[in-house]
TORPA-4810 file (N, C-alpha, C, O; in nm, 3 decimals):
<nodes>
NODE_1_10.140_10.756_9.369_10.010_10.699_9.336_9.911_10.813_9.310_9.922_10.920_9.369_M
NODE_2_9.820_10.789_9.225_9.719_10.890_9.196_9.634_10.915_9.320_9.600_10.822_9.393_A
NODE_3_9.602_11.041_9.341_9.524_11.080_9.459_9.390_11.008_9.463_9.341_10.977_9.572_A
NODE_4_9.330_10.980_9.349_9.200_10.914_9.349_9.209_10.772_9.406_9.117_10.727_9.475_S
NODE_5_9.320_10.702_9.379_9.337_10.568_9.436_9.349_10.576_9.588_9.289_10.497_9.660_F
NODE_6_9.429_10.673_9.636_9.447_10.689_9.780_9.314_10.728_9.845_9.279_10.674_9.950_I
NODE_7_9.242_10.820_9.785_9.113_10.864_9.843_9.012_10.750_9.847_8.938_10.736_9.944_N
NODE_8_9.008_10.670_9.742_8.917_10.554_9.741_8.959_10.456_9.849_8.875_10.402_9.921_T
NODE_9_9.089_10.433_9.861_9.140_10.341_9.962_9.105_10.391_10.102_9.060_10.314_10.187_Y
NODE_10_9.126_10.521_10.127_9.092_10.580_10.257_8.944_10.561_10.289_8.908_10.529_10.403_K
NODE_11_8.860_10.580_10.189_8.715_10.571_10.213_8.671_10.431_10.251_8.566_10.414_10.312_S
NODE_12_8.750_10.331_10.217_8.716_10.193_10.248_8.788_10.142_10.372_8.777_10.025_10.408_Q
NODE_13_8.862_10.231_10.437_8.939_10.194_10.556_8.924_10.302_10.663_9.021_10.367_10.701_H
NODE_14_8.802_10.321_10.710_8.774_10.427_10.808_8.767_10.376_10.952_8.799_10.449_11.045_R
NODE_15_8.725_10.253_10.969_8.708_10.200_11.105_8.845_10.184_11.172_8.937_10.129_11.111_H
NODE_16_8.860_10.231_11.296_8.991_10.224_11.363_9.046_10.081_11.375_9.167_10.062_11.365_P
NODE_17_8.961_9.983_11.397_9.011_9.845_11.407_9.057_9.791_11.272_9.152_9.713_11.265_L
NODE_18_8.989_9.832_11.165_9.033_9.793_11.032_9.169_9.855_11.004_9.258_9.789_10.951_N
NODE_19_9.185_9.981_11.038_9.314_10.048_11.019_9.424_9.979_11.101_9.536_9.962_11.053_R
NODE_20_9.391_9.940_11.223_9.488_9.872_11.307_9.528_9.737_11.245_9.646_9.703_11.239_L
NODE_21_9.428_9.661_11.201_9.458_9.532_11.136_9.547_9.552_11.014_9.640_9.475_10.992_C
NODE_22_9.519_9.655_10.935_9.600_9.682_10.817_9.739_9.732_10.855_9.836_9.705_10.784_H
NODE_23_9.749_9.805_10.964_9.880_9.856_11.007_9.976_9.743_11.042_10.097_9.760_11.032_S
NODE_24_9.923_9.630_11.082_10.007_9.513_11.109_10.009_9.418_10.989_10.114_9.364_10.954_F
NODE_25_9.894_9.397_10.928_9.882_9.299_10.819_9.961_9.335_10.695_10.027_9.249_10.637_G
NODE_26_9.954_9.461_10.652_10.025_9.502_10.530_10.176_9.483_10.543_10.237_9.425_10.454_I
NODE_27_10.238_9.531_10.652_10.383_9.506_10.663_10.418_9.358_10.671_10.520_9.316_10.616_P
NODE_28_10.335_9.279_10.737_10.362_9.136_10.746_10.362_9.073_10.608_10.451_8.994_10.575_M
NODE_29_10.264_9.106_10.527_10.256_9.052_10.392_10.373_9.101_10.307_10.434_9.023_10.234_I
NODE_30_10.404_9.230_10.316_10.511_9.289_10.237_10.647_9.228_10.273_10.726_9.198_10.185_T
NODE_31_10.672_9.212_10.400_10.799_9.154_10.446_10.810_9.007_10.407_10.919_8.956_10.384_I
NODE_32_10.696_8.939_10.401_10.700_8.795_10.373_10.756_8.764_10.235_10.819_8.660_10.217_S
NODE_33_10.735_8.850_10.136_10.779_8.820_9.999_10.928_8.797_9.988_10.969_8.689_9.943_W
NODE_34_11.013_8.893_10.027_11.158_8.863_10.014_11.205_8.759_10.115_11.305_8.691_10.092_P
NODE_35_11.136_8.746_10.226_11.175_8.650_10.329_11.159_8.506_10.281_11.224_8.415_10.333_L
NODE_36_11.073_8.484_10.181_11.054_8.348_10.127_11.185_8.286_10.078_11.200_8.164_10.078_F
NODE_37_11.279_8.369_10.036_11.405_8.318_9.985_11.498_8.270_10.096_11.592_8.194_10.070_F
NODE_38_11.473_8.312_10.218_11.565_8.281_10.328_11.503_8.193_10.436_11.563_8.095_10.480_F
NODE_39_11.385_8.227_10.478_11.316_8.155_10.585_11.171_8.134_10.541_11.081_8.207_10.584_K
NODE_40_11.148_8.036_10.457_11.016_8.021_10.397_10.907_7.992_10.498_10.792_8.033_10.477_W
NODE_41_10.938_7.925_10.606_10.834_7.896_10.707_10.789_8.024_10.776_10.670_8.046_10.797_R
NODE_42_10.888_8.109_10.813_10.853_8.238_10.873_10.775_8.323_10.774_10.677_8.388_10.810_W
NODE_43_10.819_8.321_10.650_10.751_8.399_10.546_10.607_8.353_10.529_10.516_8.435_10.519_A
NODE_44_10.587_8.223_10.526_10.452_8.170_10.511_10.365_8.210_10.630_10.249_8.246_10.613_L
NODE_45_10.420_8.203_10.750_10.345_8.241_10.871_10.307_8.389_10.865_10.193_8.426_10.893_A
NODE_46_10.404_8.475_10.830_10.375_8.618_10.819_10.269_8.645_10.713_10.178_8.726_10.735_L
NODE_47_10.281_8.578_10.600_10.188_8.597_10.490_10.046_8.559_10.531_9.951_8.635_10.509_F
NODE_48_10.030_8.442_10.591_9.897_8.394_10.631_9.838_8.481_10.741_9.722_8.520_10.733_V
NODE_49_9.916_8.511_10.844_9.865_8.594_10.954_9.832_8.734_10.903_9.731_8.793_10.943_I
NODE_50_9.915_8.787_10.815_9.887_8.919_10.756_9.754_8.922_10.683_9.678_9.017_10.698_G
NODE_51_9.727_8.817_10.604_9.600_8.812_10.531_9.482_8.789_10.625_9.372_8.841_10.601_W
NODE_52_9.503_8.713_10.730_9.395_8.695_10.828_9.359_8.831_10.889_9.242_8.864_10.904_I
NODE_53_9.461_8.910_10.923_9.435_9.044_10.977_9.359_9.130_10.876_9.269_9.205_10.914_L
NODE_54_9.396_9.121_10.750_9.326_9.198_10.646_9.179_9.158_10.637_9.090_9.243_10.631_Q
NODE_55_9.155_9.029_10.638_9.017_8.978_10.627_8.936_9.019_10.749_8.821_9.062_10.736_I
NODE_56_8.994_9.006_10.867_8.926_9.047_10.990_8.894_9.196_10.984_8.783_9.238_11.018_V
NODE_57_8.991_9.277_10.942_8.968_9.421_10.931_8.853_9.455_10.839_8.771_9.541_10.871_G
NODE_58_8.846_9.388_10.726_8.736_9.417_10.633_8.603_9.363_10.683_8.498_9.419_10.651_H
NODE_59_8.606_9.256_10.760_8.482_9.207_10.821_8.431_9.310_10.921_8.311_9.335_10.928_A
NODE_60_8.520_9.370_10.996_8.482_9.474_11.092_8.429_9.596_11.017_8.327_9.654_11.055_I
NODE_61_8.498_9.635_10.911_8.458_9.752_10.832_8.327_9.727_10.758_8.250_9.820_10.733_E
NODE_62_8.303_9.601_10.722_8.180_9.567_10.650_8.191_9.587_10.501_8.090_9.613_10.434_G
NODE_63_8.311_9.574_10.447_8.326_9.586_10.302_8.431_9.486_10.252_8.495_9.416_10.329_N
NODE_64_8.444_9.483_10.121_8.540_9.392_10.058_8.672_9.465_10.036_8.672_9.587_10.023_R
NODE_65_8.783_9.392_10.030_8.912_9.456_10.003_8.910_9.532_9.869_8.846_9.489_9.773_P
NODE_66_8.981_9.644_9.866_8.982_9.730_9.747_9.039_9.660_9.625_9.002_9.693_9.512_A
NODE_67_9.130_9.564_9.644_9.191_9.499_9.527_9.092_9.415_9.449_9.123_9.374_9.337_F
NODE_68_8.973_9.389_9.504_8.870_9.321_9.426_8.820_9.411_9.313_8.774_9.363_9.209_F
NODE_69_8.828_9.543_9.334_8.789_9.639_9.231_8.897_9.654_9.124_8.868_9.662_9.005_Q
NODE_70_9.023_9.659_9.172_9.135_9.683_9.081_9.263_9.630_9.147_9.292_9.667_9.261_N
NODE_71_9.338_9.545_9.079_9.460_9.488_9.140_9.566_9.591_9.177_9.656_9.560_9.255_P
NODE_72_9.558_9.711_9.125_9.655_9.814_9.159_9.652_9.846_9.309_9.748_9.899_9.364_V
NODE_73_9.541_9.814_9.375_9.531_9.840_9.518_9.626_9.752_9.601_9.647_9.779_9.719_Y
NODE_74_9.683_9.649_9.540_9.789_9.574_9.609_9.909_9.665_9.636_9.982_9.645_9.733_F
NODE_75_9.930_9.764_9.550_10.038_9.861_9.568_9.992_9.982_9.649_10.071_10.043_9.721_L
NODE_76_9.866_10.017_9.636_9.813_10.133_9.707_9.814_10.109_9.858_9.843_10.201_9.934_V
NODE_77_9.784_9.988_9.902_9.781_9.957_10.045_9.912_9.988_10.115_9.911_10.062_10.213_G
NODE_78_10.026_9.936_10.067_10.153_9.971_10.131_10.184_10.121_10.122_10.237_10.179_10.216_P
NODE_79_10.151_10.183_10.008_10.176_10.327_9.994_10.093_10.407_10.095_10.143_10.502_10.156_W
NODE_80_9.968_10.368_10.114_9.879_10.432_10.211_9.938_10.420_10.351_9.936_10.516_10.428_W
NODE_81_9.989_10.303_10.384_10.047_10.282_10.517_10.173_10.366_10.536_10.194_10.423_10.643_L
NODE_82_10.257_10.375_10.434_10.377_10.458_10.442_10.340_10.604_10.462_10.402_10.675_10.542_I
NODE_83_10.239_10.650_10.389_10.193_10.789_10.405_10.140_10.814_10.546_10.168_10.918_10.605_R
NODE_84_10.063_10.720_10.600_10.010_10.735_10.736_10.123_10.743_10.838_10.119_10.825_10.930_R
NODE_85_10.224_10.659_10.821_10.338_10.660_10.913_10.413_10.793_10.902_10.452_10.851_11.003_A
NODE_86_10.433_10.841_10.780_10.503_10.968_10.760_10.425_11.085_10.821_10.484_11.176_10.878_A
NODE_87_10.293_11.082_10.808_10.208_11.185_10.870_10.216_11.177_11.022_10.221_11.280_11.090_E
NODE_88_10.218_11.056_11.075_10.219_11.038_11.221_10.347_11.091_11.284_10.344_11.140_11.397_A
NODE_89_10.459_11.083_11.213_10.585_11.131_11.270_10.621_11.271_11.221_10.730_11.322_11.251_I
NODE_90_10.532_11.333_11.145_10.551_11.472_11.105_10.633_11.493_10.979_10.672_11.606_10.950_G
NODE_91_10.661_11.389_10.904_10.736_11.404_10.779_10.650_11.447_10.663_10.700_11.495_10.561_L
NODE_92_10.518_11.431_10.677_10.426_11.462_10.569_10.301_11.522_10.631_10.254_11.475_10.735_L
NODE_93_10.247_11.624_10.568_10.123_11.685_10.617_10.007_11.610_10.555_10.009_11.578_10.436_H
NODE_94_9.905_11.582_10.635_9.790_11.507_10.584_9.712_11.593_10.487_9.698_11.714_10.504_S
NODE_95_9.661_11.527_10.384_9.580_11.596_10.285_9.434_11.569_10.315_9.399_11.460_10.360_S
NODE_96_9.348_11.666_10.292_9.205_11.644_10.317_9.149_11.540_10.222_9.182_11.540_10.103_P
NODE_97_9.065_11.451_10.272_9.006_11.348_10.185_8.880_11.403_10.123_8.812_11.489_10.179_S
NODE_98_8.851_11.351_10.007_8.733_11.396_9.932_8.612_11.319_9.973_8.503_11.343_9.920_K
</nodes>
């Protein structure tokens, strides 16, 4: 992903509770998509709860989700979370934000 998308995404996700909500919500939403083919009720529950967490996080942060600006942020969110996880376990060095 382009660094500018990641930097913009980071700037809109600074509050620790928003980050926590996204750390659970994004994987729940992502996992729900393929799960719809096998266990649609579980998938629907994960999808709805994941979005509730996203909305709560943005209410705490006091801003709107980044995908309202550009739909590409639907992909940036999972990428951002993967990068954070890789940084946390030492697989990737964090880059300074602009």
